[in-house]
Kinemage of the C-alpha trace (Angstrom):
@kinemage 1
@onewidth
@group {chain A} dominant
@subgroup {mainchain}
@vectorlist {calphas} color= white
{ca met a 1} P 0.000 0.000 0.000
{ca asp a 2} L 0.925 3.567 -0.565
{ca asn a 3} L 1.419 5.472 2.674
{ca arg a 4} L 1.116 8.842 0.984
{ca gly a 5} L -2.494 8.201 0.026
{ca gln a 6} L -3.384 7.282 3.597
{ca leu a 7} L -1.741 10.475 4.922
{ca ile a 8} L -3.659 12.613 2.435
{ca leu a 9} L -6.931 10.923 3.385
{ca leu a 10} L -6.186 11.241 7.126
{ca ser a 11} L -5.225 14.913 6.828
{ca gly a 12} L -8.392 15.604 4.824
{ca ile a 13} L -10.534 13.999 7.533
{ca leu a 14} L -8.727 16.002 10.253
{ca ile a 15} L -9.198 19.276 8.357
{ca ala a 16} L -12.906 18.527 7.838
{ca met a 17} L -13.354 17.731 11.537
{ca gly a 18} L -11.489 20.925 12.484
{ca val a 19} L -13.728 23.045 10.241
{ca ala a 20} L -16.816 21.358 11.703
{ca ile a 21} L -15.650 22.022 15.281
{ca val a 22} L -14.855 25.679 14.532
{ca ala a 23} L -18.251 26.127 12.883
{ca leu a 24} L -19.930 24.504 15.883
{ca tyr a 25} L -18.106 26.787 18.333
{ca leu a 26} L -18.915 29.907 16.300
{ca thr a 27} L -22.567 28.958 16.075
{ca thr a 28} L -22.738 28.264 19.807
{ca ala a 29} L -21.001 31.542 20.607
{ca ser a 30} L -23.313 33.568 18.398
{ca ile a 31} L -26.440 31.932 19.803
{ca ser a 32} L -25.323 32.326 23.425
{ca gly a 33} L -24.420 35.977 22.782
{ca tyr a 34} L -27.894 36.548 21.397
{ca arg a 35} L -29.490 34.889 24.388
{ca val a 36} L -27.420 36.953 26.815
{ca ser a 37} L -28.148 40.261 25.106
{ca tyr a 38} L -31.848 39.539 24.650
{ca ser a 39} L -33.809 40.802 27.627
{ca pro a 40} L -37.355 39.580 28.154
{ca trp a 41} L -37.967 42.498 30.520
{ca asp a 42} L -37.374 45.260 27.966
{ca leu a 43} L -36.779 47.828 30.705
{ca pro a 44} L -36.907 51.524 29.786
{ca tyr a 45} L -33.496 52.409 31.259
{ca tyr a 46} L -33.126 55.660 29.355
{ca glu a 47} L -36.560 56.924 30.352
{ca met a 48} L -35.989 56.102 34.025
{ca arg a 49} L -32.617 57.879 34.087
{ca met a 50} L -33.909 60.905 32.214
{ca ser a 51} L -36.915 61.319 34.498
{ca val a 52} L -34.610 61.694 37.518
{ca tyr a 53} L -32.237 63.984 35.638
{ca glu a 54} L -34.976 66.235 34.263
{ca ala a 55} L -36.790 66.402 37.616
{ca thr a 56} L -33.621 67.527 39.387
{ca arg a 57} L -32.823 70.011 36.637
{ca ala a 58} L -36.335 71.511 36.813
{ca ile a 59} L -36.106 72.075 40.562
{ca lys a 60} L -32.792 73.885 40.230
{ca tyr a 61} L -33.864 75.890 37.183
{ca tyr a 62} L -37.189 77.181 38.506
{ca thr a 63} L -35.897 78.015 41.980
{ca asn a 64} L -33.022 79.986 40.446
{ca leu a 65} L -35.586 81.888 38.361
{ca gly a 66} L -37.528 82.636 41.519
{ca lys a 67} L -40.622 80.735 40.347
{ca pro a 68} L -40.870 77.550 42.431
{ca ser a 69} L -44.595 77.331 41.670
{ca tyr a 70} L -43.674 76.310 38.118
{ca ile a 71} L -42.187 73.065 39.414
{ca thr a 72} L -45.564 71.414 39.915
{ca glu a 73} L -46.693 72.478 36.438
{ca phe a 74} L -43.517 71.008 34.990
{ca tyr a 75} L -44.126 67.668 36.717
{ca gln a 76} L -47.732 67.543 35.570
{ca asn a 77} L -46.621 68.077 31.989
{ca met a 78} L -43.800 65.568 32.407
{ca ser a 79} L -46.282 62.966 33.671
{ca lys a 80} L -48.494 63.597 30.640
{ca ile a 81} L -45.567 63.162 28.262
{ca tyr a 82} L -44.571 59.862 29.874
{ca ala a 83} L -48.203 58.722 29.808
{ca glu a 84} L -48.298 59.315 26.043
{ca his a 85} L -45.387 56.879 25.734
{ca gly a 86} L -47.084 54.239 27.878
{ca tyr a 87} L -45.363 54.908 31.213
{ca phe a 88} L -46.981 55.936 34.474
{ca met a 89} L -44.942 58.497 36.376
{ca ile a 90} L -45.767 60.484 39.487
{ca ala a 91} L -43.469 63.231 40.721
{ca asn a 92} L -43.839 64.827 44.161
{ca val a 93} L -41.729 67.666 45.511
{ca asn a 94} L -41.749 68.849 49.107
{ca gly a 95} L -39.632 71.456 50.791
{ca thr a 96} L -38.452 74.977 50.300
{ca thr a 97} L -35.311 76.676 49.122
{ca pro a 98} L -32.506 75.494 49.400
{ca leu a 99} L -33.524 71.872 50.144
{ca tyr a 100} L -36.219 70.011 48.210
{ca lys a 101} L -37.246 66.399 48.658
{ca leu a 102} L -38.039 64.756 45.361
{ca lys a 103} L -40.009 61.521 45.064
{ca leu a 104} L -40.488 59.915 41.652
{ca glu a 105} L -42.577 56.823 40.986
{ca phe a 106} L -42.053 55.235 37.591
{ca lys a 107} L -44.323 52.315 36.680
{ca thr a 108} L -44.734 50.025 33.711
{ca asp a 109} L -46.355 46.635 33.450
{ca lys a 110} L -43.013 44.995 34.349
{ca val a 111} L -41.203 47.409 36.641
{ca tyr a 112} L -41.880 49.716 39.576
{ca leu a 113} L -39.159 52.232 40.383
{ca glu a 114} L -39.329 54.654 43.274
{ca val a 115} L -36.617 57.279 43.649
{ca lys a 116} L -36.247 59.525 46.674
{ca lys a 117} L -33.689 62.274 46.341
{ca asn a 118} L -32.694 65.414 48.198
{ca val a 119} L -31.984 68.314 45.859
{ca thr a 120} L -30.123 71.404 46.997
{ca thr a 121} L -30.444 74.565 44.926
{ca tyr a 122} L -27.317 76.515 45.832
């Protein structure tokens, strides 16, 4: 028998098995990456962060203008805007200058977030 033919056949089988293993690993990696990045909760992270940021900014802005009564109007309008996008948000502000106590409640069908924050308006 010719040994060269057996070596060629053996190397061909090894290369085919190597390609199959690499393809299997790449497929597994891509599927597991998809499963990790896919979130069944679909949480509105941006909206939750921006509600806290905008609420704090409104307190500081309107107290520096000397119109703290505008804060409640701002929060009513902010709640309406979030309601148009399918979120339920309640904002309550208590206190006087320079310390305000902010309480935000952000609700969806899957999450309930309550933020309590002290805001100073120096």
